[in-house]
Every structure is written in structure tokens, then in C-alpha cells.
Biopython code that builds the backbone (N, CA, C, O; Angstrom):
import numpy as np
from Bio.PDB.StructureBuilder import StructureBuilder

atoms = [
    (1, "UNK", "N", (0.763, -1.176, -0.088)),
    (1, "UNK", "CA", (-0.140, 0.077, -0.078)),
    (1, "UNK", "C", (0.824, 1.590, -0.045)),
    (1, "UNK", "O", (0.556, 2.674, -0.564)),
    (2, "UNK", "N", (1.978, 1.194, 0.741)),
    (2, "UNK", "CA", (2.760, 2.464, 0.807)),
    (2, "UNK", "C", (3.301, 2.596, -0.481)),
    (2, "UNK", "O", (3.181, 3.692, -1.028)),
    (3, "UNK", "N", (3.938, 1.583, -1.133)),
    (3, "UNK", "CA", (4.514, 1.713, -2.445)),
    (3, "UNK", "C", (3.530, 2.440, -3.321)),
    (3, "UNK", "O", (3.729, 3.527, -3.863)),
    (4, "UNK", "N", (2.395, 1.669, -3.396)),
    (4, "UNK", "CA", (0.974, 2.389, -4.268)),
    (4, "UNK", "C", (1.028, 3.760, -4.266)),
    (4, "UNK", "O", (1.164, 4.439, -5.283)),
    (5, "UNK", "N", (0.908, 4.259, -2.949)),
    (5, "UNK", "CA", (0.694, 5.582, -2.668)),
    (5, "UNK", "C", (1.895, 6.427, -2.976)),
    (5, "UNK", "O", (1.640, 7.541, -3.434)),
    (6, "UNK", "N", (3.062, 6.132, -2.824)),
    (6, "UNK", "CA", (4.123, 6.815, -3.320)),
    (6, "UNK", "C", (4.327, 6.934, -4.831)),
    (6, "UNK", "O", (4.838, 7.929, -5.345)),
    (7, "UNK", "N", (3.933, 5.946, -5.465)),
    (7, "UNK", "CA", (3.915, 5.737, -6.947)),
    (7, "UNK", "C", (2.821, 7.177, -7.451)),
    (7, "UNK", "O", (3.031, 8.176, -8.138)),
    (8, "UNK", "N", (1.686, 6.685, -6.752)),
    (8, "UNK", "CA", (1.017, 7.763, -7.109)),
    (8, "UNK", "C", (1.012, 9.091, -6.783)),
    (8, "UNK", "O", (0.362, 9.929, -7.409)),
    (9, "UNK", "N", (1.740, 9.340, -5.786)),
    (9, "UNK", "CA", (2.117, 10.824, -5.233)),
    (9, "UNK", "C", (3.160, 11.488, -6.460)),
    (9, "UNK", "O", (3.196, 12.670, -6.802)),
    (10, "UNK", "N", (3.949, 10.405, -6.981)),
    (10, "UNK", "CA", (4.905, 11.000, -7.977)),
    (10, "UNK", "C", (4.293, 11.283, -9.277)),
    (10, "UNK", "O", (4.629, 12.283, -9.910)),
    (11, "UNK", "N", (3.421, 10.467, -9.707)),
    (11, "UNK", "CA", (2.620, 10.412, -10.840)),
    (11, "UNK", "C", (1.975, 11.581, -11.072)),
    (11, "UNK", "O", (2.142, 12.352, -12.017)),
    (12, "UNK", "N", (1.022, 11.694, -9.903)),
    (12, "UNK", "CA", (0.236, 13.112, -9.685)),
    (12, "UNK", "C", (0.821, 14.471, -9.661)),
    (12, "UNK", "O", (0.321, 15.496, -10.124)),
    (13, "UNK", "N", (1.954, 14.330, -9.052)),
    (13, "UNK", "CA", (3.040, 15.307, -8.939)),
    (13, "UNK", "C", (3.326, 15.942, -10.264)),
    (13, "UNK", "O", (3.103, 17.113, -10.573)),
    (14, "UNK", "N", (3.813, 15.071, -10.942)),
    (14, "UNK", "CA", (4.168, 15.216, -12.441)),
    (14, "UNK", "C", (3.073, 15.861, -13.361)),
    (14, "UNK", "O", (3.179, 16.906, -14.004)),
    (15, "UNK", "N", (2.045, 15.052, -13.287)),
    (15, "UNK", "CA", (1.098, 15.604, -13.944)),
    (15, "UNK", "C", (0.159, 17.077, -13.582)),
    (15, "UNK", "O", (-0.314, 17.878, -14.388)),
    (16, "UNK", "N", (0.101, 17.088, -12.267)),
    (16, "UNK", "CA", (-0.087, 18.512, -11.793)),
    (16, "UNK", "C", (0.604, 19.568, -12.211)),
    (16, "UNK", "O", (0.048, 20.628, -12.500)),
    (17, "UNK", "N", (1.832, 19.390, -12.280)),
    (17, "UNK", "CA", (2.899, 20.599, -12.855)),
    (17, "UNK", "C", (2.660, 20.736, -14.152)),
    (17, "UNK", "O", (2.754, 21.893, -14.563)),
    (18, "UNK", "N", (2.324, 19.751, -15.089)),
    (18, "UNK", "CA", (2.081, 19.832, -16.452)),
    (18, "UNK", "C", (0.672, 20.598, -16.651)),
    (18, "UNK", "O", (0.479, 21.497, -17.470)),
    (19, "UNK", "N", (-0.232, 20.092, -15.785)),
    (19, "UNK", "CA", (-1.466, 20.695, -15.952)),
    (19, "UNK", "C", (-1.436, 22.275, -15.493)),
    (19, "UNK", "O", (-1.929, 23.184, -16.162)),
    (20, "UNK", "N", (-0.857, 22.416, -14.394)),
    (20, "UNK", "CA", (-0.758, 24.125, -14.173)),
    (20, "UNK", "C", (-0.030, 24.823, -15.365)),
    (20, "UNK", "O", (-0.450, 25.902, -15.781)),
    (21, "UNK", "N", (1.044, 24.222, -15.908)),
    (21, "UNK", "CA", (1.802, 24.879, -16.782)),
    (21, "UNK", "C", (1.119, 25.151, -18.182)),
    (21, "UNK", "O", (1.489, 26.030, -18.961)),
    (22, "UNK", "N", (-0.081, 24.151, -18.424)),
    (22, "UNK", "CA", (-0.854, 24.375, -19.553)),
    (22, "UNK", "C", (-1.765, 25.734, -19.289)),
    (22, "UNK", "O", (-2.055, 26.469, -20.234)),
    (23, "UNK", "N", (-2.024, 25.902, -18.475)),
    (23, "UNK", "CA", (-3.329, 27.095, -18.159)),
    (23, "UNK", "C", (-2.606, 28.274, -18.548)),
    (23, "UNK", "O", (-1.393, 28.471, -18.478)),
    (24, "UNK", "N", (-3.656, 29.147, -19.033)),
    (24, "UNK", "CA", (-3.472, 30.340, -19.764)),
    (24, "UNK", "C", (-3.172, 31.158, -18.670)),
    (24, "UNK", "O", (-3.832, 30.869, -17.673)),
    (25, "UNK", "N", (-2.368, 32.111, -18.532)),
    (25, "UNK", "CA", (-1.764, 33.226, -17.833)),
    (25, "UNK", "C", (-3.348, 34.235, -17.508)),
    (25, "UNK", "O", (-4.048, 34.620, -18.444)),
    (26, "UNK", "N", (-3.603, 34.459, -16.391)),
    (26, "UNK", "CA", (-4.803, 35.557, -16.286)),
    (26, "UNK", "C", (-4.353, 37.073, -15.914)),
    (26, "UNK", "O", (-5.098, 37.946, -15.470)),
    (27, "UNK", "N", (-3.148, 37.174, -16.156)),
    (27, "UNK", "CA", (-2.610, 38.674, -15.805)),
    (27, "UNK", "C", (-2.232, 38.964, -14.592)),
    (27, "UNK", "O", (-2.459, 38.046, -13.803)),
    (28, "UNK", "N", (-1.663, 40.037, -14.065)),
    (28, "UNK", "CA", (-1.498, 40.203, -12.979)),
    (28, "UNK", "C", (0.157, 39.601, -12.177)),
    (28, "UNK", "O", (0.668, 39.946, -11.112)),
    (29, "UNK", "N", (0.520, 38.834, -12.980)),
    (29, "UNK", "CA", (1.493, 37.873, -12.635)),
    (29, "UNK", "C", (2.838, 38.070, -13.920)),
    (29, "UNK", "O", (3.002, 39.078, -14.607)),
    (30, "UNK", "N", (3.509, 37.046, -13.955)),
    (30, "UNK", "CA", (4.672, 36.815, -14.710)),
    (30, "UNK", "C", (4.012, 36.885, -16.147)),
    (30, "UNK", "O", (4.528, 37.468, -17.100)),
    (31, "UNK", "N", (2.895, 36.266, -16.176)),
    (31, "UNK", "CA", (2.653, 36.391, -17.771)),
    (31, "UNK", "C", (2.223, 37.831, -18.282)),
    (31, "UNK", "O", (2.356, 38.165, -19.459)),
    (32, "UNK", "N", (1.842, 38.426, -17.570)),
    (32, "UNK", "CA", (1.735, 39.815, -18.004)),
    (32, "UNK", "C", (3.243, 40.788, -18.294)),
    (32, "UNK", "O", (3.436, 41.730, -19.063)),
    (33, "UNK", "N", (4.190, 40.071, -17.289)),
    (33, "UNK", "CA", (5.475, 41.054, -17.632)),
    (33, "UNK", "C", (5.971, 40.490, -19.169)),
    (33, "UNK", "O", (6.882, 41.116, -19.710)),
    (34, "UNK", "N", (5.546, 39.643, -19.678)),
    (34, "UNK", "CA", (6.054, 39.275, -21.075)),
    (34, "UNK", "C", (5.151, 39.536, -22.152)),
    (34, "UNK", "O", (5.323, 39.084, -23.284)),
    (35, "UNK", "N", (3.978, 40.420, -21.737)),
    (35, "UNK", "CA", (3.124, 40.681, -22.769)),
    (35, "UNK", "C", (1.894, 39.794, -22.814)),
    (35, "UNK", "O", (1.056, 39.924, -23.706)),
    (36, "UNK", "N", (1.803, 38.994, -21.960)),
    (36, "UNK", "CA", (0.686, 37.769, -22.162)),
    (36, "UNK", "C", (-0.655, 38.578, -21.351)),
    (36, "UNK", "O", (-1.763, 38.238, -21.765)),
    (37, "UNK", "N", (-0.633, 39.373, -20.495)),
    (37, "UNK", "CA", (-1.783, 39.800, -20.058)),
    (37, "UNK", "C", (-2.766, 40.473, -20.785)),
    (37, "UNK", "O", (-3.963, 40.254, -20.594)),
    (38, "UNK", "N", (-2.343, 41.293, -21.620)),
    (38, "UNK", "CA", (-3.484, 41.771, -22.463)),
    (38, "UNK", "C", (-4.379, 40.744, -23.439)),
    (38, "UNK", "O", (-5.601, 40.798, -23.574)),
    (39, "UNK", "N", (-3.551, 39.879, -24.030)),
    (39, "UNK", "CA", (-4.347, 38.738, -24.817)),
    (39, "UNK", "C", (-5.325, 37.846, -23.891)),
    (39, "UNK", "O", (-6.442, 37.460, -24.236)),
    (40, "UNK", "N", (-4.832, 37.643, -22.912)),
    (40, "UNK", "CA", (-5.649, 36.861, -21.798)),
    (40, "UNK", "C", (-6.892, 37.217, -21.321)),
    (40, "UNK", "O", (-7.849, 36.479, -21.085)),
    (41, "UNK", "N", (-6.784, 38.561, -21.185)),
    (41, "UNK", "CA", (-7.918, 39.186, -20.694)),
    (41, "UNK", "C", (-9.083, 39.498, -21.711)),
    (41, "UNK", "O", (-10.248, 39.746, -21.399)),
    (42, "UNK", "N", (-8.648, 39.451, -22.762)),
    (42, "UNK", "CA", (-9.586, 39.715, -24.112)),
    (42, "UNK", "C", (-10.384, 38.391, -24.455)),
    (42, "UNK", "O", (-11.520, 38.498, -24.916)),
    (43, "UNK", "N", (-9.828, 37.165, -24.246)),
    (43, "UNK", "CA", (-10.250, 36.031, -24.843)),
    (43, "UNK", "C", (-11.081, 35.445, -23.725)),
    (43, "UNK", "O", (-10.790, 35.521, -22.532)),
    (44, "UNK", "N", (-11.946, 34.962, -24.140)),
    (44, "UNK", "CA", (-13.193, 34.214, -23.156)),
    (44, "UNK", "C", (-12.639, 32.874, -22.953)),
    (44, "UNK", "O", (-11.752, 32.414, -23.671)),
    (45, "UNK", "N", (-13.189, 32.229, -21.934)),
    (45, "UNK", "CA", (-12.541, 30.927, -21.224)),
    (45, "UNK", "C", (-13.409, 29.815, -22.382)),
    (45, "UNK", "O", (-14.593, 29.890, -22.712)),
    (46, "UNK", "N", (-12.462, 28.890, -22.798)),
    (46, "UNK", "CA", (-13.351, 27.999, -23.620)),
    (46, "UNK", "C", (-13.568, 26.689, -22.884)),
    (46, "UNK", "O", (-13.271, 26.397, -21.726)),
    (47, "UNK", "N", (-14.165, 25.961, -23.842)),
    (47, "UNK", "CA", (-14.290, 24.466, -23.266)),
    (47, "UNK", "C", (-13.245, 23.922, -22.664)),
    (47, "UNK", "O", (-13.077, 23.626, -21.481)),
    (48, "UNK", "N", (-12.531, 23.815, -23.627)),
    (48, "UNK", "CA", (-10.787, 23.230, -23.108)),
    (48, "UNK", "C", (-10.433, 23.807, -21.748)),
    (48, "UNK", "O", (-10.070, 23.146, -20.775)),
    (49, "UNK", "N", (-10.593, 25.182, -21.807)),
    (49, "UNK", "CA", (-9.835, 25.687, -20.445)),
    (49, "UNK", "C", (-10.734, 25.279, -19.405)),
    (49, "UNK", "O", (-10.181, 25.268, -18.306)),
    (50, "UNK", "N", (-12.023, 24.917, -19.394)),
    (50, "UNK", "CA", (-12.829, 24.655, -18.530)),
    (50, "UNK", "C", (-12.496, 23.064, -17.970)),
    (50, "UNK", "O", (-12.442, 22.861, -16.757)),
    (51, "UNK", "N", (-12.300, 22.069, -18.858)),
    (51, "UNK", "CA", (-11.993, 20.882, -18.929)),
    (51, "UNK", "C", (-10.432, 20.826, -18.176)),
    (51, "UNK", "O", (-10.144, 19.914, -17.400)),
    (52, "UNK", "N", (-9.622, 21.765, -18.471)),
    (52, "UNK", "CA", (-8.316, 21.537, -17.943)),
    (52, "UNK", "C", (-8.318, 22.226, -16.559)),
    (52, "UNK", "O", (-7.336, 22.076, -15.832)),
    (53, "UNK", "N", (-9.344, 22.957, -16.165)),
    (53, "UNK", "CA", (-9.529, 23.497, -14.873)),
    (53, "UNK", "C", (-10.223, 22.377, -13.951)),
    (53, "UNK", "O", (-10.060, 22.353, -12.731)),
    (54, "UNK", "N", (-11.013, 21.454, -14.656)),
    (54, "UNK", "CA", (-11.610, 20.187, -13.988)),
    (54, "UNK", "C", (-10.603, 19.200, -13.582)),
    (54, "UNK", "O", (-10.634, 18.652, -12.481)),
    (55, "UNK", "N", (-9.628, 18.956, -14.556)),
    (55, "UNK", "CA", (-8.713, 18.220, -14.600)),
    (55, "UNK", "C", (-7.496, 18.525, -13.532)),
    (55, "UNK", "O", (-7.092, 17.603, -12.823)),
    (56, "UNK", "N", (-7.026, 19.603, -13.452)),
    (56, "UNK", "CA", (-6.234, 20.271, -12.445)),
    (56, "UNK", "C", (-6.930, 20.042, -11.157)),
    (56, "UNK", "O", (-6.388, 19.343, -10.301)),
    (57, "UNK", "N", (-8.075, 20.571, -10.959)),
    (57, "UNK", "CA", (-8.706, 20.064, -9.614)),
    (57, "UNK", "C", (-8.709, 18.599, -8.971)),
    (57, "UNK", "O", (-8.309, 18.145, -7.899)),
    (58, "UNK", "N", (-9.266, 18.123, -9.968)),
    (58, "UNK", "CA", (-9.128, 16.355, -9.773)),
    (58, "UNK", "C", (-7.639, 15.903, -9.561)),
    (58, "UNK", "O", (-7.428, 15.090, -8.661)),
    (59, "UNK", "N", (-6.763, 16.286, -10.192)),
    (59, "UNK", "CA", (-5.386, 15.862, -9.861)),
    (59, "UNK", "C", (-4.906, 16.406, -8.365)),
    (59, "UNK", "O", (-4.183, 15.826, -7.555)),
    (60, "UNK", "N", (-5.493, 17.606, -8.268)),
    (60, "UNK", "CA", (-5.065, 18.328, -6.927)),
    (60, "UNK", "C", (-5.591, 17.040, -5.763)),
    (60, "UNK", "O", (-5.003, 16.356, -4.926)),
    (61, "UNK", "N", (-6.625, 17.127, -6.111)),
    (61, "UNK", "CA", (-7.559, 16.251, -4.821)),
    (61, "UNK", "C", (-6.969, 14.867, -4.744)),
    (61, "UNK", "O", (-6.968, 14.304, -3.649)),
    (62, "UNK", "N", (-6.448, 14.242, -5.843)),
    (62, "UNK", "CA", (-5.871, 12.865, -5.665)),
    (62, "UNK", "C", (-4.465, 13.243, -5.062)),
    (62, "UNK", "O", (-3.871, 12.462, -4.319)),
    (63, "UNK", "N", (-4.040, 14.277, -5.358)),
    (63, "UNK", "CA", (-2.546, 14.804, -4.723)),
    (63, "UNK", "C", (-2.423, 14.729, -3.277)),
    (63, "UNK", "O", (-1.511, 14.184, -2.656)),
    (64, "UNK", "N", (-3.505, 15.373, -2.774)),
    (64, "UNK", "CA", (-3.767, 15.987, -1.281)),
    (64, "UNK", "C", (-4.217, 14.534, -0.802)),
    (64, "UNK", "O", (-3.697, 14.337, 0.296)),
    (65, "UNK", "N", (-4.977, 13.450, -1.200)),
    (65, "UNK", "CA", (-5.259, 12.245, -0.608)),
    (65, "UNK", "C", (-4.161, 11.407, -0.601)),
    (65, "UNK", "O", (-4.090, 10.579, 0.307)),
    (66, "UNK", "N", (-3.241, 11.463, -1.484)),
    (66, "UNK", "CA", (-2.208, 10.487, -1.616)),
    (66, "UNK", "C", (-1.091, 11.120, -0.403)),
    (66, "UNK", "O", (-0.413, 10.372, 0.301)),
    (67, "UNK", "N", (-1.056, 12.318, -0.331)),
    (67, "UNK", "CA", (-0.146, 13.014, 0.981)),
    (67, "UNK", "C", (-0.588, 12.531, 2.270)),
    (67, "UNK", "O", (0.153, 12.102, 3.155)),
    (68, "UNK", "N", (-1.976, 12.639, 2.319)),
    (68, "UNK", "CA", (-2.760, 12.347, 3.480)),
    (68, "UNK", "C", (-2.464, 10.805, 4.014)),
    (68, "UNK", "O", (-2.278, 10.341, 5.139)),
    (69, "UNK", "N", (-2.501, 10.319, 2.902)),
    (69, "UNK", "CA", (-2.393, 8.661, 3.261)),
    (69, "UNK", "C", (-1.278, 8.229, 3.668)),
    (69, "UNK", "O", (-1.093, 7.496, 4.638)),
    (70, "UNK", "N", (-0.276, 8.786, 2.744)),
    (70, "UNK", "CA", (1.189, 8.382, 3.280)),
    (70, "UNK", "C", (1.663, 9.044, 4.670)),
    (70, "UNK", "O", (2.444, 8.485, 5.440)),
    (71, "UNK", "N", (1.120, 10.238, 4.876)),
    (71, "UNK", "CA", (1.238, 10.669, 6.369)),
    (71, "UNK", "C", (0.963, 9.806, 7.027)),
    (71, "UNK", "O", (1.921, 9.304, 7.615)),
    (72, "UNK", "N", (-0.664, 9.070, 7.332)),
    (72, "UNK", "CA", (-0.961, 8.349, 8.010)),
    (72, "UNK", "C", (-0.131, 6.860, 8.258)),
    (72, "UNK", "O", (0.127, 6.299, 9.323)),
    (73, "UNK", "N", (0.132, 6.513, 7.068)),
    (73, "UNK", "CA", (0.794, 5.243, 7.032)),
    (73, "UNK", "C", (2.112, 5.528, 7.705)),
    (73, "UNK", "O", (2.329, 4.857, 8.714)),
    (74, "UNK", "N", (2.895, 6.266, 7.394)),
    (74, "UNK", "CA", (4.202, 6.595, 7.916)),
    (74, "UNK", "C", (4.118, 6.807, 9.490)),
    (74, "UNK", "O", (4.915, 6.202, 10.207)),
    (75, "UNK", "N", (3.242, 7.587, 9.994)),
    (75, "UNK", "CA", (2.950, 7.719, 11.571)),
    (75, "UNK", "C", (3.028, 6.590, 12.286)),
    (75, "UNK", "O", (3.576, 6.657, 13.386)),
    (76, "UNK", "N", (2.493, 5.304, 11.811)),
    (76, "UNK", "CA", (2.276, 4.192, 12.326)),
    (76, "UNK", "C", (3.476, 3.455, 12.612)),
    (76, "UNK", "O", (3.408, 2.338, 13.124)),
]
sb = StructureBuilder()
sb.init_structure("model")
sb.init_model(0)
sb.init_chain("A")
sb.init_seg("    ")
for serial, (resi, resn, name, xyz) in enumerate(atoms, 1):
    if name == "N":
        sb.init_residue(resn, " ", resi, " ")
    sb.init_atom(name, np.array(xyz, "f"), 0.0, 1.0, " ", f" {name:<3s}", serial, name[0])
structure = sb.get_structure()
């Protein structure tokens, strides 16, 4: 069980990093520094962006569950 949770944590960590990097910048951060702020504020959110949001939230939930599970297993 511990090995499964460790593998799950590593896999979701890598996928979560990729999902966050795929998001479009919303301005006010580093994306606006390089000129991406104006374009992102004019464009509406598409279906792909909404699906990416859902995938990111799902991966985050699995990541948190695996961290809590590993913490409980290592506590014993």
C-alpha cells in the first residue's frame, strides 16, 4: 500500500505540474510581464480551458489524498 501511494504521489505531482503549466495566464503575474496579460484578458474561457480546470482540480484532490494517506501510513 505504501509503495502504491508513493508511485501515485509521484505520478500526480508530475501531471499536476504539467496541468498548471498548460493554463493560460490571467494577468497580474509573470505572464503580464512578457506581454501575455492583454491577450488573456480579451479572450473568453473556452471549453478546453474549463476541462483543464476540472482535470487540475481532480489531480490536486488525488495528490492531497495520497499525501494524507502516506502521512497516516508513515505515522504508524
